[in-house]
SELOVO-448635 format. One record per residue (C-alpha): x, y, z. Coordinates in Angstrom, 3 decimals. Example, Ala and Ser with C-alpha at 12.3 -4.5 7.8 and 13.67 -1.06 7.14 Angstrom:
2
       c1       c2       c3
   12.300   -4.500    7.800
   13.670   -1.060    7.140
***
This chain:
434
       c1       c2       c3
   -0.013    0.073    0.001
    1.083    3.787   -0.138
    1.667    6.235    2.090
   -0.717    7.400    5.097
   -3.715    8.536    3.494
   -3.654   12.323    4.417
   -4.675   13.780    0.983
   -8.034   12.534    0.715
   -8.410   13.911   -2.682
   -7.705   11.713   -5.491
   -6.201    8.107   -4.871
   -4.222    6.684   -7.727
   -4.313    2.655   -8.355
   -1.329    0.949   -9.362
   -1.157   -2.454  -10.881
    1.406   -4.688   -9.831
    1.233   -6.908  -12.911
    1.458   -4.110  -15.487
    3.493   -1.808  -13.741
    1.247    1.112  -14.420
   -0.510    3.420  -12.321
   -3.987    5.096  -13.156
   -6.136    8.029  -11.791
  -10.050    7.382  -10.874
  -12.324    6.691  -13.520
   -9.862    5.106  -15.676
  -11.229    1.956  -17.830
   -8.795   -0.438  -16.761
  -10.402   -3.381  -14.636
   -7.625   -4.958  -12.611
   -8.022   -7.609  -10.035
   -8.182   -5.840   -6.445
   -5.506   -8.074   -5.145
   -3.028   -6.660   -7.781
   -3.580   -2.981   -6.825
   -1.967   -0.788   -4.646
   -2.810    2.635   -4.036
   -0.861    5.948   -3.814
   -2.193    9.526   -2.594
    0.124   11.144   -5.408
    1.760   10.487   -8.561
    5.302   11.092   -7.600
    4.666    8.498   -4.873
    3.803    5.817   -7.565
    6.456    6.651   -9.715
    8.912    6.380   -6.888
    7.897    2.868   -6.256
    8.404    2.200   -9.989
    5.235    2.514  -11.853
    4.489    4.771  -15.007
    1.820    6.671  -15.942
   -1.228    5.122  -17.852
   -1.239    5.932  -21.427
   -5.154    5.923  -21.603
   -6.070    8.016  -18.469
   -3.060   10.117  -18.473
   -2.971   10.964  -14.715
   -0.363   13.762  -15.396
   -2.943   16.046  -17.028
   -5.242   16.032  -13.342
   -4.475   18.368  -10.569
   -2.577   16.227   -7.980
   -2.249   18.670   -5.352
   -1.874   18.098   -1.733
   -4.959   18.829    0.334
   -5.044   20.482    3.470
   -5.090   17.448    5.570
   -1.145   17.471    5.296
    0.419   18.670    8.298
    1.365   22.501    8.143
    5.154   21.894    7.995
    4.972   19.459    4.883
    2.460   22.283    3.232
    4.990   24.647    3.715
    7.685   22.497    2.303
    5.273   21.899   -0.713
    4.900   25.562   -1.293
    8.567   26.194   -1.071
    8.882   23.654   -3.803
    6.567   25.092   -6.166
    8.007   28.189   -5.735
   11.318   26.759   -6.908
   13.378   26.612   -3.936
   14.788   23.204   -5.284
   15.694   24.253   -8.542
   18.856   25.460   -7.505
   19.507   24.080   -4.123
   19.094   20.832   -2.286
   16.926   18.996    0.439
   19.231   20.560    3.219
   18.462   24.410    2.072
   14.652   23.328    2.290
   15.067   21.905    5.678
   17.217   24.640    7.065
   14.365   27.027    5.759
   11.922   25.141    7.790
   14.119   24.657   10.733
   14.834   20.889   10.357
   17.382   18.448    9.081
   17.051   17.016    5.824
   16.700   13.684    7.098
   14.051   14.709    9.421
   12.294   16.365    6.063
   12.715   13.382    4.179
   11.012   11.190    6.991
    8.088   13.530    7.056
    7.566   13.261    3.518
    7.757    9.600    3.591
    5.384    9.406    6.105
    2.595   11.786    4.524
    3.257   11.998    0.736
    5.129    8.907   -0.052
    8.082   10.485   -1.714
   11.237   12.539   -0.829
   11.224   16.337   -1.714
   13.656   15.622   -4.412
   11.226   12.900   -6.077
    8.108   15.329   -5.311
   10.100   18.168   -7.311
   11.170   16.207  -10.110
    7.935   14.648  -10.586
    5.869   18.135  -10.816
    8.562   19.333  -13.270
    8.098   16.203  -15.600
    4.508   16.134  -15.378
    4.705   19.924  -16.319
    6.771   19.380  -19.250
    4.532   16.400  -20.479
    1.443   18.587  -20.567
    3.748   21.244  -22.378
    4.536   18.658  -25.293
    0.818   17.828  -25.410
   -0.739   21.248  -25.538
    2.199   23.587  -27.071
    3.973   23.756  -30.034
    7.072   24.731  -27.993
   10.543   23.197  -28.905
   12.190   20.520  -26.804
   14.655   22.351  -25.431
   12.216   25.614  -24.904
   10.098   22.802  -22.727
   12.651   21.674  -20.728
   13.880   25.061  -19.394
   10.316   26.336  -19.163
    9.729   23.033  -16.887
   12.623   24.331  -14.413
   15.143   21.651  -15.485
   18.770   22.619  -15.465
   19.671   21.055  -18.805
   18.605   19.065  -21.769
   20.490   15.804  -20.247
   18.721   16.172  -16.984
   15.366   16.829  -18.717
   15.403   13.528  -21.065
   17.020   11.408  -18.269
   13.901   12.238  -16.075
   11.115   11.905  -18.718
   12.772    8.510  -19.522
   12.808    7.276  -16.181
    9.058    8.549  -15.291
    7.343    8.157  -18.742
    9.885    5.568  -20.129
   10.209    7.459  -23.439
   12.221   10.340  -24.858
   10.360   13.608  -24.992
   10.500   13.649  -28.792
    8.402   10.093  -28.672
    5.997   11.524  -26.007
    5.275   14.601  -28.279
    4.623   12.364  -31.177
    1.834   10.205  -29.127
    0.041   13.493  -28.440
   -3.720   13.494  -29.399
   -5.001   15.871  -31.957
   -7.710   17.267  -29.533
   -4.603   18.294  -26.874
   -3.312   21.132  -28.852
   -4.666   24.345  -27.435
   -4.624   27.088  -30.403
   -3.077   30.293  -29.254
   -3.979   33.539  -30.850
   -0.922   35.259  -29.268
    0.665   33.809  -26.330
    0.965   30.685  -24.654
   -2.175   28.651  -23.874
   -1.940   26.277  -20.954
   -4.549   24.221  -18.874
   -4.797   24.680  -15.131
   -5.963   21.398  -13.676
   -8.340   21.551  -10.650
  -10.109   18.468   -8.905
  -13.729   19.568   -8.888
  -15.807   21.364   -7.609
  -14.496   24.753   -8.164
  -16.434   27.734   -7.995
  -14.681   30.269  -10.648
  -17.504   32.744  -10.243
  -17.021   33.379   -6.936
  -12.962   33.625   -7.314
  -13.931   36.122  -10.365
  -15.968   38.157   -8.271
  -13.532   38.286   -5.366
  -10.676   39.359   -7.788
  -12.977   41.850   -9.322
  -13.566   43.575   -6.400
  -10.111   43.680   -5.193
   -8.404   44.450   -9.073
   -5.928   46.991   -8.633
   -6.702   49.698  -11.194
   -3.988   49.502  -14.113
   -2.487   46.229  -12.804
   -5.426   44.030  -12.880
   -8.841   43.744  -14.581
  -11.736   41.147  -14.945
  -13.917   41.642  -17.779
  -16.866   39.026  -18.655
  -15.507   36.374  -16.706
  -11.667   36.527  -17.523
   -9.117   37.907  -14.969
   -6.195   39.849  -16.411
   -2.988   41.384  -14.953
    0.590   42.678  -15.868
    3.584   40.980  -14.204
    7.228   41.501  -14.203
    9.768   38.485  -15.017
   13.242   39.675  -14.179
   12.203   43.358  -14.780
   10.493   42.712  -18.239
    6.969   43.026  -18.354
    4.281   40.580  -19.192
    0.737   39.528  -19.290
   -1.702   37.060  -17.790
   -5.416   35.845  -18.690
   -7.319   33.560  -16.709
  -10.490   32.086  -17.602
  -12.842   29.312  -17.820
  -11.814   26.098  -19.757
  -13.228   22.558  -19.215
  -15.291   20.715  -16.522
  -11.893   20.111  -14.526
   -9.380   23.080  -15.776
   -8.989   26.630  -16.205
   -7.398   28.236  -19.145
   -4.175   30.334  -18.828
   -2.986   32.753  -21.621
    0.547   33.924  -20.925
    2.035   36.656  -22.757
    5.814   36.498  -21.529
    9.355   37.813  -22.630
   10.530   34.411  -22.473
    9.661   30.811  -21.717
   12.402   29.903  -19.335
   10.588   29.068  -15.823
    7.345   29.145  -17.158
    6.594   26.407  -14.788
    6.714   29.054  -11.870
    4.764   31.372  -13.429
    1.840   28.642  -14.094
    2.342   27.615  -10.436
    1.718   31.490   -9.131
   -1.061   31.773  -11.095
   -2.745   28.567  -10.052
   -2.075   29.684   -6.355
   -3.537   33.191   -7.078
   -6.731   31.586   -8.003
   -7.109   29.095   -5.315
   -5.781   26.042   -6.995
   -2.790   24.734   -4.942
   -4.484   23.379   -2.441
   -8.014   21.340   -1.869
   -9.742   22.143    1.244
  -11.066   18.843    1.919
  -11.118   18.900    5.670
  -12.043   22.475    5.714
  -15.036   22.129    3.674
  -16.118   19.080    5.806
  -15.773   21.137    9.011
  -17.687   24.363    7.585
  -20.479   21.891    6.105
  -21.436   21.102    9.751
  -21.608   24.707   10.899
  -25.155   26.073   11.473
  -24.662   29.566    9.747
  -22.112   28.350    6.959
  -23.218   24.855    6.424
  -25.929   25.962    3.898
  -23.819   28.182    1.727
  -21.232   25.301    1.293
  -23.930   23.013    0.389
  -25.063   25.454   -2.037
  -21.461   26.424   -3.329
  -19.091   23.689   -2.402
  -16.254   24.702   -5.109
  -15.340   28.055   -3.181
  -11.418   28.107   -2.357
   -9.138   30.518   -0.692
   -8.206   33.219   -2.987
   -4.198   33.393   -3.154
   -2.091   36.178   -4.466
    0.383   36.554   -7.657
    2.435   39.726   -6.229
    2.711   39.102   -2.102
    4.085   42.830   -1.531
    1.167   44.076   -4.043
   -1.549   42.235   -1.829
    0.009   43.570    1.559
   -0.019   47.064    0.271
   -3.554   46.574   -0.990
   -4.633   45.449    2.607
   -3.114   48.444    4.337
   -4.545   50.872    2.274
   -8.219   49.128    2.718
   -7.417   49.294    6.588
   -7.126   53.062    6.496
   -9.442   54.349    3.877
  -13.080   54.145    3.433
  -13.989   51.278    0.996
  -14.937   53.763   -1.974
  -11.497   55.735   -1.818
   -9.617   52.669   -1.932
   -9.479   51.969   -5.574
   -8.462   55.662   -6.466
   -5.830   55.503   -3.891
   -4.278   52.287   -5.409
   -4.578   54.023   -8.894
   -2.429   56.941   -7.664
    0.130   54.596   -6.065
    0.487   52.794   -9.403
    0.323   55.708  -11.529
    2.989   57.466   -9.613
    5.141   54.790   -8.484
    4.899   51.769  -11.224
    6.564   51.056  -14.174
    4.450   52.043  -17.361
    3.639   49.128  -19.687
    2.029   50.694  -23.107
   -0.295   49.020  -25.598
   -2.535   46.742  -23.365
   -5.981   46.742  -23.471
   -8.667   46.444  -20.416
   -7.007   49.214  -18.855
   -3.783   47.501  -18.061
   -1.284   50.414  -17.836
    1.588   49.556  -15.087
    3.610   46.776  -13.213
    3.172   47.367   -9.392
    5.661   49.107   -7.749
    8.379   47.262   -5.482
    9.112   48.112   -1.891
   11.962   50.382   -2.635
    9.650   52.600   -4.994
    7.214   52.758   -2.342
    9.305   53.550    0.759
    8.431   57.296    0.558
    4.314   56.568   -0.243
    1.733   58.300    2.137
   -0.216   55.319    3.735
    2.053   52.378    3.087
    5.614   53.732    3.436
    6.134   52.035    6.723
    5.351   48.507    5.344
    7.431   49.274    2.190
   10.501   50.228    4.310
   10.076   47.120    6.306
    9.700   44.970    3.448
   12.659   46.415    1.594
   15.257   46.021    5.105
   14.183   42.490    5.312
   12.308   43.000    8.869
    8.871   41.632    7.047
    9.298   38.638    5.043
    6.523   38.070    2.420
    7.076   34.795    0.647
    5.341   31.537    0.341
    6.015   28.744    2.927
    6.605   31.505    5.954
    5.349   30.478    9.189
    2.004   32.199    9.534
    2.214   33.268   13.288
    5.326   34.952   12.574
    4.406   36.636    9.516
    1.310   38.169   11.410
    3.338   39.195   14.360
    5.742   41.126   12.110
    3.120   42.562   10.220
    1.356   43.998   13.220
    4.318   46.220   13.690
    2.850   48.290   10.535
   -0.796   47.688   10.241
   -3.758   46.431   12.440
   -4.240   42.897   13.420
   -7.177   42.556   10.963
   -5.100   43.816    7.894
   -2.329   41.317    9.182
   -4.305   38.426    9.163
   -5.749   39.530    5.597
   -2.472   39.507    4.523
   -2.013   36.083    5.837
   -4.684   34.538    4.276
   -3.837   35.928    0.833
   -0.312   34.557    1.389
   -1.710   30.964    2.023
   -2.447   30.725    5.844
   -4.734   28.129    6.445
   -6.269   29.648    9.446
   -6.182   33.485    9.110
   -9.326   35.276   10.641
   -9.522   38.882   10.085
  -12.466   39.886   12.176
  -13.108   40.818   15.851
  -14.525   37.534   17.272
  -12.253   34.326   17.771
  -14.681   31.906   16.075
  -12.562   29.100   17.624
  -15.194   26.287   16.688
  -13.807   27.035   13.084
  -10.012   26.516   13.675
   -7.686   25.489   11.971
   -9.537   26.422    8.785
  -10.806   29.922    9.377
   -9.355   31.083    6.050
  -12.038   29.342    4.037
  -14.693   30.217    6.486
  -13.542   34.043    6.031
  -13.933   33.485    2.119
  -17.448   31.951    2.759
  -18.443   34.926    5.096
  -17.536   37.369    2.261
  -19.789   35.620    0.134
  -22.372   35.830    2.531
  -22.019   39.494    2.864
  -21.550   40.106   -0.797
  -17.658   39.828   -1.007
  -16.492   42.945    0.551
***
């Protein structure tokens, strides 16, 4: 059998007699005595199984659900952010205050793989989707997926998929190809249910003028990659995926762009336990039953979200958009030629150090006294933020940065711990977002 069942989302079935693993719903019907189960594709691959060619498990979300321990979730966030691209498990363990050996033990216990195996599987699965969906060349896909060299890329694809990248591209189905009218179009897979309308409403209500916009159910924003501007569009796709259209200055490291986009719209974690707890709450239960696909919104720019929260904390709601617009116009970098009101990149902390309302936050971030990064300890993050803003604003920032138990309200709501971030999102639906 696979590792302890902590995910509760998708269980992959591996057949000992064929050496193949499948996702739920595959048409294969093996004998039960020949089947082992795994919670992640990476765990099945680490045990020597290869992906089924019929159901193609690399095309589903495969995210770590909220049942995993917080330290494991923080480690996964750091891996997704690219920490293991240029460093090893020792650096990851040090970031979390533990030895690499203890970190590997925790990953084996809860996910069935080492951190390195998890990272390599993610890169390979992303590359396989690019081979299916895009017209990028083999070398472009290697570096877009986070591999350090073509040799490393070829070796990983042969080990995981038992074929070279060129052979895998030749196997793709005609219906896989996403036709792009400018930009690179990619799927953002998720495990249903997922409520895009709720997420879109939240993002529209908080869109920073000049940087973000929501029109006709599509979210758009400017981004900066190594100082060069780009633009993202996220909108509805199929029954189990959104569509991301990326207009970028280069394709290297696209896997991290896609991961950040997925985190922005709440696809990085499936709230299985959180949803179950809230479903039993007298106040929120009916709304959870009516809209079970609500997810906690994340962020593209972590400093950007912090600035927005601090401004919202100090001004009446009607004045917030104009204040943010002025910050963007005065301190942001112009990006000409875009539609939908997108005009600037959001300014960084150094640029906003002298700005009214947010200067104290910007200075503390620029000096390294406040660390706005994924994988940070939520309690420490909130404590540092409370030195420059109110407790509710600090909790709001923590929620958008991935804390599972943020609560920006006056009461404690102890009965909703440790899943108050999702409860907050439902409360806002009840109140009309806000």
